[in-house]
C-alpha positions as a LaTeX table, in Angstrom:
\begin{tabular}{lrrr}
\hline
Residue & $x$ (\AA) & $y$ (\AA) & $z$ (\AA) \\
\hline
Unk1 & 34.67 & 3.98 & $-19.86$ \\
Unk2 & 36.22 & 0.52 & $-20.32$ \\
Unk3 & 34.71 & $-0.60$ & $-17.00$ \\
Unk4 & 31.24 & 0.66 & $-17.94$ \\
Unk5 & 28.81 & $-2.25$ & $-17.86$ \\
Unk6 & 25.20 & $-2.28$ & $-18.97$ \\
Unk7 & 23.13 & $-4.77$ & $-17.02$ \\
Unk8 & 19.70 & $-6.22$ & $-17.77$ \\
Unk9 & 18.32 & $-4.07$ & $-14.96$ \\
Unk10 & 19.62 & $-0.95$ & $-16.72$ \\
Unk11 & 17.69 & $-1.92$ & $-19.85$ \\
Unk12 & 14.51 & $-3.43$ & $-18.41$ \\
Unk13 & 14.33 & $-1.54$ & $-15.13$ \\
Unk14 & 15.34 & 1.94 & $-16.28$ \\
Unk15 & 15.51 & 2.37 & $-20.07$ \\
Unk16 & 12.24 & 0.80 & $-21.24$ \\
Unk17 & 10.04 & 2.41 & $-18.53$ \\
Unk18 & 11.88 & 5.70 & $-19.11$ \\
Unk19 & 11.05 & 5.64 & $-22.83$ \\
Unk20 & 7.35 & 5.16 & $-22.05$ \\
Unk21 & 7.53 & 8.01 & $-19.53$ \\
Unk22 & 9.17 & 10.36 & $-22.05$ \\
Unk23 & 6.46 & 9.47 & $-24.57$ \\
Unk24 & 3.83 & 10.48 & $-22.02$ \\
Unk25 & 5.72 & 13.68 & $-21.26$ \\
Unk26 & 5.80 & 14.56 & $-24.96$ \\
Unk27 & 2.05 & 13.90 & $-25.29$ \\
Unk28 & 1.30 & 16.06 & $-22.22$ \\
Unk29 & 3.47 & 18.90 & $-23.60$ \\
Unk30 & 1.73 & 18.60 & $-26.95$ \\
Unk31 & $-1.71$ & 18.76 & $-25.35$ \\
Unk32 & $-0.91$ & 21.68 & $-23.04$ \\
Unk33 & 1.06 & 24.00 & $-25.30$ \\
Unk34 & 0.48 & 23.09 & $-28.97$ \\
Unk35 & $-2.84$ & 21.22 & $-29.10$ \\
Unk36 & $-3.70$ & 22.37 & $-32.64$ \\
Unk37 & $-0.42$ & 21.13 & $-34.14$ \\
Unk38 & $-0.81$ & 17.77 & $-35.93$ \\
Unk39 & 1.40 & 14.97 & $-34.69$ \\
Unk40 & 3.99 & 13.96 & $-37.29$ \\
Unk41 & 6.24 & 10.93 & $-37.48$ \\
Unk42 & 9.69 & 12.16 & $-38.42$ \\
Unk43 & 13.14 & 10.61 & $-38.56$ \\
Unk44 & 15.56 & 11.71 & $-35.88$ \\
Unk45 & 19.36 & 11.97 & $-36.14$ \\
Unk46 & 21.54 & 9.55 & $-34.21$ \\
Unk47 & 22.69 & 12.29 & $-31.83$ \\
Unk48 & 19.11 & 13.08 & $-30.83$ \\
Unk49 & 18.32 & 9.39 & $-30.31$ \\
Unk50 & 21.36 & 9.11 & $-28.07$ \\
Unk51 & 20.14 & 12.09 & $-26.02$ \\
Unk52 & 16.66 & 10.54 & $-25.76$ \\
Unk53 & 18.10 & 7.26 & $-24.52$ \\
Unk54 & 20.15 & 9.07 & $-21.86$ \\
Unk55 & 17.09 & 11.05 & $-20.73$ \\
Unk56 & 15.00 & 7.86 & $-20.70$ \\
Unk57 & 17.59 & 6.14 & $-18.52$ \\
Unk58 & 17.51 & 9.04 & $-16.07$ \\
Unk59 & 13.71 & 9.09 & $-16.14$ \\
Unk60 & 13.75 & 5.36 & $-15.35$ \\
Unk61 & 15.57 & 6.08 & $-12.09$ \\
Unk62 & 12.90 & 8.63 & $-11.22$ \\
Unk63 & 10.14 & 6.08 & $-11.88$ \\
Unk64 & 11.77 & 3.45 & $-9.69$ \\
Unk65 & 11.82 & 5.90 & $-6.77$ \\
Unk66 & 8.39 & 7.32 & $-7.63$ \\
Unk67 & 6.49 & 4.02 & $-7.47$ \\
Unk68 & 7.07 & 3.01 & $-3.82$ \\
Unk69 & 6.65 & 6.63 & $-2.78$ \\
Unk70 & 3.12 & 6.78 & $-4.19$ \\
Unk71 & 2.15 & 3.19 & $-3.37$ \\
Unk72 & 3.67 & 2.71 & 0.07 \\
Unk73 & 2.30 & $-0.82$ & 0.48 \\
Unk74 & 4.02 & $-1.96$ & $-2.73$ \\
Unk75 & 7.55 & $-1.30$ & $-1.50$ \\
Unk76 & 9.65 & $-4.43$ & $-1.11$ \\
Unk77 & 10.74 & $-3.52$ & 2.44 \\
Unk78 & 7.18 & $-3.13$ & 3.74 \\
Unk79 & 5.87 & $-6.17$ & 1.88 \\
Unk80 & 8.61 & $-8.60$ & 2.96 \\
Unk81 & 7.19 & $-9.38$ & 6.45 \\
Unk82 & 3.75 & $-10.09$ & 4.95 \\
Unk83 & 5.26 & $-12.41$ & 2.36 \\
Unk84 & 7.26 & $-14.30$ & 4.99 \\
Unk85 & 4.09 & $-14.73$ & 7.07 \\
Unk86 & 2.48 & $-16.61$ & 4.16 \\
Unk87 & 5.33 & $-19.13$ & 3.93 \\
Unk88 & 5.51 & $-22.52$ & 5.60 \\
Unk89 & 6.68 & $-21.94$ & 9.22 \\
Unk90 & 9.01 & $-24.92$ & 8.87 \\
Unk91 & 10.85 & $-23.14$ & 6.04 \\
Unk92 & 11.26 & $-19.97$ & 8.10 \\
Unk93 & 12.46 & $-21.82$ & 11.20 \\
Unk94 & 14.90 & $-23.88$ & 9.11 \\
Unk95 & 16.39 & $-20.69$ & 7.66 \\
Unk96 & 16.76 & $-19.18$ & 11.16 \\
Unk97 & 18.42 & $-22.33$ & 12.45 \\
Unk98 & 20.87 & $-22.41$ & 9.57 \\
Unk99 & 21.76 & $-18.73$ & 10.05 \\
Unk100 & 22.47 & $-19.43$ & 13.71 \\
Unk101 & 24.54 & $-22.49$ & 12.80 \\
Unk102 & 26.67 & $-20.69$ & 10.19 \\
Unk103 & 26.84 & $-17.10$ & 11.44 \\
Unk104 & 25.88 & $-17.48$ & 15.13 \\
Unk105 & 23.12 & $-14.91$ & 14.71 \\
Unk106 & 19.73 & $-15.18$ & 16.40 \\
Unk107 & 17.22 & $-13.53$ & 14.09 \\
Unk108 & 14.41 & $-11.92$ & 16.12 \\
Unk109 & 10.97 & $-13.42$ & 15.60 \\
Unk110 & 9.47 & $-10.18$ & 14.31 \\
Unk111 & 12.38 & $-9.10$ & 12.11 \\
Unk112 & 11.33 & $-10.76$ & 8.86 \\
Unk113 & 13.31 & $-8.28$ & 6.74 \\
Unk114 & 16.53 & $-9.23$ & 8.52 \\
Unk115 & 15.85 & $-12.91$ & 7.89 \\
Unk116 & 15.36 & $-12.45$ & 4.15 \\
Unk117 & 18.22 & $-9.97$ & 3.92 \\
Unk118 & 20.66 & $-12.34$ & 5.62 \\
Unk119 & 19.62 & $-15.26$ & 3.42 \\
Unk120 & 19.97 & $-13.13$ & 0.32 \\
Unk121 & 23.32 & $-11.69$ & 1.36 \\
Unk122 & 24.72 & $-15.10$ & 2.27 \\
Unk123 & 23.83 & $-16.40$ & $-1.20$ \\
Unk124 & 25.41 & $-13.38$ & $-2.89$ \\
Unk125 & 28.58 & $-13.68$ & $-0.80$ \\
Unk126 & 28.98 & $-17.22$ & $-2.13$ \\
Unk127 & 28.67 & $-16.04$ & $-5.74$ \\
Unk128 & 25.26 & $-17.64$ & $-6.36$ \\
Unk129 & 23.43 & $-14.64$ & $-7.79$ \\
Unk130 & 21.90 & $-15.71$ & $-11.11$ \\
Unk131 & 18.38 & $-16.41$ & $-9.89$ \\
Unk132 & 18.22 & $-13.33$ & $-7.69$ \\
Unk133 & 19.40 & $-11.13$ & $-10.58$ \\
Unk134 & 16.62 & $-12.51$ & $-12.78$ \\
Unk135 & 14.01 & $-11.77$ & $-10.14$ \\
Unk136 & 15.48 & $-8.33$ & $-9.55$ \\
Unk137 & 15.47 & $-7.11$ & $-13.14$ \\
Unk138 & 12.03 & $-8.54$ & $-13.88$ \\
Unk139 & 10.67 & $-7.03$ & $-10.67$ \\
Unk140 & 12.20 & $-3.69$ & $-11.68$ \\
Unk141 & 10.82 & $-3.95$ & $-15.21$ \\
Unk142 & 7.25 & $-4.61$ & $-14.08$ \\
Unk143 & 7.40 & $-1.93$ & $-11.38$ \\
Unk144 & 8.80 & 0.68 & $-13.77$ \\
Unk145 & 6.39 & $-0.18$ & $-16.58$ \\
Unk146 & 3.42 & 0.01 & $-14.21$ \\
Unk147 & 4.44 & 3.51 & $-13.09$ \\
Unk148 & 5.20 & 4.70 & $-16.64$ \\
Unk149 & 1.88 & 3.39 & $-17.96$ \\
Unk150 & 0.02 & 5.25 & $-15.22$ \\
Unk151 & 1.79 & 8.48 & $-16.11$ \\
Unk152 & 1.12 & 7.86 & $-19.80$ \\
Unk153 & $-2.58$ & 7.50 & $-19.00$ \\
Unk154 & $-2.51$ & 10.91 & $-17.28$ \\
Unk155 & $-0.80$ & 12.41 & $-20.33$ \\
Unk156 & $-3.44$ & 10.92 & $-22.65$ \\
Unk157 & $-6.17$ & 12.37 & $-20.44$ \\
Unk158 & $-4.55$ & 15.80 & $-20.80$ \\
Unk159 & $-4.50$ & 15.38 & $-24.57$ \\
Unk160 & $-8.12$ & 14.16 & $-24.54$ \\
Unk161 & $-9.45$ & 17.32 & $-22.86$ \\
Unk162 & $-7.53$ & 19.58 & $-25.27$ \\
Unk163 & $-9.16$ & 18.89 & $-28.66$ \\
Unk164 & $-8.89$ & 18.92 & $-31.59$ \\
Unk165 & $-6.24$ & 16.29 & $-32.20$ \\
Unk166 & $-4.81$ & 15.54 & $-35.63$ \\
Unk167 & $-2.24$ & 13.02 & $-36.83$ \\
Unk168 & $-0.32$ & 13.81 & $-40.02$ \\
Unk169 & 0.56 & 10.82 & $-42.18$ \\
Unk170 & 2.03 & 10.67 & $-45.71$ \\
Unk171 & $-1.45$ & 9.97 & $-47.04$ \\
Unk172 & $-3.03$ & 12.96 & $-45.30$ \\
Unk173 & $-4.04$ & 14.47 & $-41.96$ \\
Unk174 & $-6.56$ & 12.55 & $-39.89$ \\
Unk175 & $-8.47$ & 13.47 & $-36.70$ \\
Unk176 & $-8.10$ & 11.42 & $-33.53$ \\
Unk177 & $-11.54$ & 11.04 & $-32.00$ \\
Unk178 & $-12.27$ & 10.96 & $-28.24$ \\
Unk179 & $-13.28$ & 7.33 & $-28.65$ \\
Unk180 & $-9.80$ & 6.50 & $-29.90$ \\
Unk181 & $-8.23$ & 8.18 & $-26.89$ \\
Unk182 & $-10.57$ & 6.41 & $-24.47$ \\
Unk183 & $-9.68$ & 3.07 & $-26.05$ \\
Unk184 & $-5.94$ & 3.71 & $-25.70$ \\
Unk185 & $-6.39$ & 4.98 & $-22.13$ \\
Unk186 & $-8.27$ & 1.83 & $-21.13$ \\
Unk187 & $-5.56$ & $-0.35$ & $-22.73$ \\
Unk188 & $-2.72$ & 1.37 & $-20.89$ \\
Unk189 & $-4.67$ & 1.48 & $-17.64$ \\
Unk190 & $-5.18$ & $-2.27$ & $-17.88$ \\
Unk191 & $-1.50$ & $-2.68$ & $-18.75$ \\
Unk192 & $-0.50$ & $-0.72$ & $-15.64$ \\
Unk193 & $-2.64$ & $-3.00$ & $-13.49$ \\
Unk194 & $-1.25$ & $-6.16$ & $-15.06$ \\
Unk195 & 2.33 & $-4.92$ & $-14.73$ \\
Unk196 & 1.65 & $-4.19$ & $-11.06$ \\
Unk197 & 0.31 & $-7.71$ & $-10.50$ \\
Unk198 & 3.41 & $-9.17$ & $-12.15$ \\
Unk199 & 5.58 & $-6.94$ & $-9.97$ \\
Unk200 & 3.85 & $-8.23$ & $-6.83$ \\
Unk201 & 4.29 & $-11.81$ & $-8.06$ \\
Unk202 & 8.03 & $-11.47$ & $-8.67$ \\
Unk203 & 8.44 & $-9.59$ & $-5.41$ \\
Unk204 & 7.08 & $-12.68$ & $-3.68$ \\
Unk205 & 9.26 & $-15.01$ & $-5.76$ \\
Unk206 & 12.32 & $-12.98$ & $-4.78$ \\
Unk207 & 11.64 & $-13.61$ & $-1.08$ \\
Unk208 & 10.95 & $-17.30$ & $-1.62$ \\
Unk209 & 14.08 & $-17.69$ & $-3.76$ \\
Unk210 & 16.20 & $-16.10$ & $-1.03$ \\
Unk211 & 15.07 & $-18.63$ & 1.58 \\
Unk212 & 15.11 & $-21.62$ & $-0.76$ \\
Unk213 & 18.50 & $-20.70$ & $-2.18$ \\
Unk214 & 20.01 & $-20.24$ & 1.27 \\
Unk215 & 18.68 & $-23.56$ & 2.53 \\
Unk216 & 19.91 & $-25.34$ & $-0.61$ \\
Unk217 & 23.53 & $-24.32$ & 0.06 \\
Unk218 & 25.65 & $-26.81$ & 1.94 \\
Unk219 & 27.00 & $-25.75$ & 5.37 \\
Unk220 & 30.17 & $-24.35$ & 3.83 \\
Unk221 & 28.06 & $-22.08$ & 1.66 \\
Unk222 & 28.95 & $-23.68$ & $-1.67$ \\
Unk223 & 26.56 & $-25.07$ & $-4.22$ \\
Unk224 & 26.29 & $-28.84$ & $-4.12$ \\
Unk225 & 28.53 & $-30.58$ & $-6.62$ \\
Unk226 & 28.32 & $-33.99$ & $-8.26$ \\
Unk227 & 30.93 & $-35.30$ & $-5.83$ \\
Unk228 & 28.95 & $-34.20$ & $-2.78$ \\
Unk229 & 25.60 & $-35.63$ & $-3.89$ \\
\hline
\end{tabular}
């Protein structure tokens, strides 16, 4: 337990999307099995919150595997060659030449994934991982939130077609109209689309950062220092 480390990816890539997913699961269960029961906001004990966080973390792993399975074209592996094709050819050829110089490896012309993977791995082997970690956890956050928002929209649609819906507050019990549900559905549908666009953006930045970072290293693979400038 002393070696247990919680990374930013664990929080942003798994926990947050998992919490949204569990919320959608609870709404779907409510709509399918107890639609007439008013929703109530109640305090939960610490033990139950701990269990919810663990379940959300597990659900986050499911979402990260679910997203590229449903949207094949959004997977990083399939998108990498297309991203490399949009880059300046000089940048790509410079990276290939440097790989050959340092590692004596000829990267095939069509193997764009190998090119990016080697650049990325070379940077990591030299301990320069800060930028790539930032891109990774933000990419994971946007991907997971996009998937969780889509599933939440489906759950809200289930609740919408199972009226009536009531929300119990300290001041009384109030009905939730179809218009309210439609508004929330549109908001989360738009959020899913925006999260997906941000995921695509950071997926591209991750590829660019791998090539730029690799080319910025000196031939020995170390970051430039004041003495070497």
